C-alpha positions in Angstrom: 0.0 0.0 0.0 3.0 2.3 -0.4 3.3 5.0 2.1 -0.3 4.9 3.3 0.7 3.5 6.7 2.9 6.5 7.3 0.2 9.0 6.3 -2.4 7.1 8.4 -0.1 7.4 11.5 -0.4 11.2 11.7 -4.1 11.0 11.5 -4.3 8.4 14.3 -5.1 10.1 17.6 -3.8 7.2 19.6 -0.5 7.2 17.7 0.0 10.9 18.4 -0.9 10.2 22.1 1.7 7.5 22.3 4.3 9.8 20.9 3.5 12.5 23.5 3.6 9.9 26.3 6.9 8.5 25.2 8.5 11.9 24.6 7.4 13.1 28.1 8.9 10.0 29.6 12.2 10.4 27.8 12.5 14.2 28.4 11.8 14.0 32.2 12.9 10.5 33.1 16.3 10.4 31.5 17.8 13.5 33.1 16.4 12.7 36.5 17.9 9.1 36.3 21.3 10.4 35.2 21.2 13.1 38.0 20.4 10.4 40.6 23.1 8.1 39.2 25.8 10.9 39.3 24.8 12.1 42.8 25.1 8.5 44.3 28.3 7.9 42.3 29.9 10.9 43.9 28.8 9.8 47.3 30.2 6.3 46.8 33.4 7.7 45.3 34.7 8.7 48.8 36.3 6.1 50.9 33.9 4.6 53.5 33.2 1.3 55.2 31.0 -1.2 53.4 31.5 0.5 50.1 31.2 -2.7 48.2 27.9 -3.5 49.8 26.5 0.0 48.9 27.6 -0.4 45.3 25.9 -3.8 45.0 22.7 -2.5 46.7 22.4 0.5 44.5 23.2 -1.5 41.4 20.7 -4.3 42.1 17.6 -2.5 40.9 19.1 -2.2 37.4 19.3 -6.0 37.2 15.7 -6.6 38.1 13.9 -3.3 37.4 12.8 -4.3 33.9 11.4 -7.7 35.0 7.8 -8.6 35.0 7.8 -9.4 38.7 9.1 -5.9 39.6 6.3 -4.3 37.4 3.7 -6.3 39.3 5.2 -5.2 42.6 5.3 -1.6 41.4 1.7 -1.8 40.4 0.7 -3.1 43.8 2.7 -0.5 45.6 1.2 2.4 43.7 -2.4 1.0 43.4 -5.4 2.0 45.4 -4.8 1.3 49.1 -1.2 0.4 48.3 1.7 1.2 50.6 2.5 4.4 48.7 -1.1 5.6 48.9 -1.4 4.8 52.6 1.9 6.5 53.3 0.9 9.7 51.6 -2.5 9.5 53.3 -0.8 9.5 56.7 0.6 13.0 55.7 -2.9 14.2 54.5 -2.1 13.6 50.8 -5.0 11.7 49.3 -4.3 10.7 45.6 -6.5 7.6 45.5 -3.7 5.5 44.0 -1.4 6.4 41.1 -2.1 3.5 38.8 -5.7 4.6 38.1 -5.0 8.3 38.1 -4.0 9.6 34.6 -2.3 12.7 36.1 0.0 10.5 38.3 0.9 7.6 36.1 3.8 9.3 34.3 5.3 10.3 37.7 5.1 6.6 38.7 6.9 5.5 35.6 9.6 8.2 36.0 10.1 7.1 39.6 10.5 3.5 38.4 13.2 4.4 35.8 15.0 6.7 38.3 15.0 3.8 40.8 17.0 1.8 38.2 20.0 4.2 38.1 22.5 1.5 39.0 24.0 0.9 35.6 24.8 4.5 34.8 25.9 5.0 38.4 28.6 2.3 38.0 29.8 3.9 34.8 29.9 7.4 36.5 31.8 5.9 39.4 34.4 4.4 37.0 34.8 7.8 35.4 35.2 9.6 38.8 38.0 7.2 39.7 39.9 8.3 36.6 40.0 12.0 37.7 43.4 12.8 39.2 43.2 13.7 42.9 45.8 16.4 42.6 43.4 18.5 40.6 41.1 18.8 43.6 44.0 19.4 45.9 45.2 22.3 43.7 41.7 23.7 43.6 41.4 23.5 47.3 44.7 25.4 47.7 43.3 28.1 45.4 40.2 28.4 47.7 37.7 26.6 45.4 34.6 25.3 47.1 32.6 22.1 46.2 30.5 23.8 43.6 33.5 25.3 41.8 35.3 22.0 41.9 32.3 20.2 40.4 31.8 22.8 37.6 35.5 23.3 36.8 37.0 19.8 37.4 34.4 17.1 37.8 32.0 18.0 35.0 34.6 18.7 32.3 36.7 15.6 33.2 33.5 13.4 33.4 31.9 14.8 30.3 32.8 11.8 28.0 31.1 9.5 30.5 28.1 11.8 30.7 27.9 11.7 27.0 27.9 7.9 26.9 25.3 7.6 29.6 23.1 10.2 28.1 23.2 8.5 24.7 22.5 5.0 26.1 19.8 6.0 28.5 18.0 8.0 25.9 17.9 5.1 23.5 16.9 2.8 26.4 14.0 5.1 27.4 12.4 4.9 24.0 12.3 1.1 24.3 10.2 1.0 27.5 7.6 -1.8 27.2 7.5 -4.5 30.0 6.5 -2.2 32.8 4.0 -0.3 30.7 2.4 -3.5 29.5 2.1 -5.1 33.0 1.0 -2.0 34.9 -1.7 -1.0 32.3 -2.9 -4.6 31.7 -1.7 -4.3 28.1 -4.2 -1.5 27.3 -2.2 1.7 27.9 -4.8 3.1 30.4 -6.1 4.9 32.2 -7.2 7.3 29.5 -4.1 6.5 27.4 -1.7 7.9 30.0 0.5 4.8 29.8 0.2 4.3 26.1 3.9 4.3 25.3 5.1 4.0 21.7 6.3 0.5 21.9 3.1 -0.7 23.6 0.9 0.9 20.9 3.2 -0.7 18.3 2.6 -4.1 20.0 -1.1 -3.6 20.2 -1.3 -2.7 16.5 0.8 -5.6 15.4 -0.2 -8.4 17.8 -3.7 -7.5 18.9 -5.1 -5.8 15.8 -2.8 -7.9 13.5 -2.0 -4.8 11.4 1.6 -5.9 10.9 2.2 -3.4 8.1 1.2 -0.5 10.4 3.3 -1.9 13.3 6.3 -2.3 10.9 5.9 1.3 9.8 5.9 2.4 13.4 9.0 0.4 14.1 10.8 2.0 11.1 9.8 5.4 12.3 11.0 4.7 15.8 14.4 3.6 14.3 14.7 6.8 12.2 13.7 9.1 15.1 16.2 7.4 17.5 18.9 7.6 14.8 18.2 11.3 14.3 18.3 12.0 18.1 21.6 10.0 18.4 23.1 12.1 15.6 22.0 15.3 17.3 23.6 14.2 20.6 26.8 13.4 18.7 26.8 16.8 16.9 26.1 18.8 20.0 28.7 16.9 22.0 31.5 18.8 20.4 30.6 21.9 22.4 30.5 20.3 25.9 32.4 17.0 25.8 36.1 17.4 26.6 38.6 14.6 26.2 42.0 14.4 27.9 43.8 14.7 24.6 42.0 17.8 23.5 44.1 20.9 23.0 41.6 22.9 25.0 
C-alpha cells in the first residue's frame, strides 16, 4: 500500500498520544535518572566502610527493574490502598492511588526508571575514579569550594562519561515496554496515560494484526532514535572534553 501506513499514523489520535507519552517519559525520566546516578556515584566515590555493599545494593535495581515481577510489585505499591497511597494519606495527601490516576501515572513510571539508576551509576563511578586527585588538591589550595570543583573539574573531566550515559539511557528510554504492559494490563490506560510508543506498536501488530502498520511504526522509531543520536553526537563537540583535547 505504499506510504499509506505512514500517512495514516499522523491521522491516528492514539498514535499521536503514544508519541506524546513517550517523549514526556524520555525528556523528564532520562535527566532525573542520570542526575540520581551521578549524585550517588559521587557519594560512593569517597572512601567509607561497606563501600562494596552499597555499590551492589544500588546496582541491584538495574538488574531486576525491567522484569515482569518488579512491574507487578510496582503496580501493587502504587495501586489503590497500596503502601505508597497509605503512606501519603498519613501526611494528609490523598491521591487515591497512582495506577488509576491519569495525572500521576507518568510520575510513577519516572520514579520506576530513576530507581533503576544502578547501571549509569557504576559507569559514572568508574569515570570519577579516573579523575586525578591532585586537581582537587590544587583547587582547594586556590580556595575553590565544592560547587566550583564540580563545575571546573568534575564535570569537564567526566563529560565523556556523561555523553555515553546520556546516549545509552535516551535510547533505552524509547524502548520501555515491559512495565508499561504489565501496569496498564496491556491497554495503555487509564485514558491512554501509559500508552507508550512500543506498547501501541505491539497492540497494533499483535492485537489488531496490522503488521504493516506496526512495521511502519518500528521503522519510524528507528529513524527518530537515529536522528536524536546524531543530534547528541553533533552537539557533544561543544560540551564533551577529552583528555587529549588541545583545550
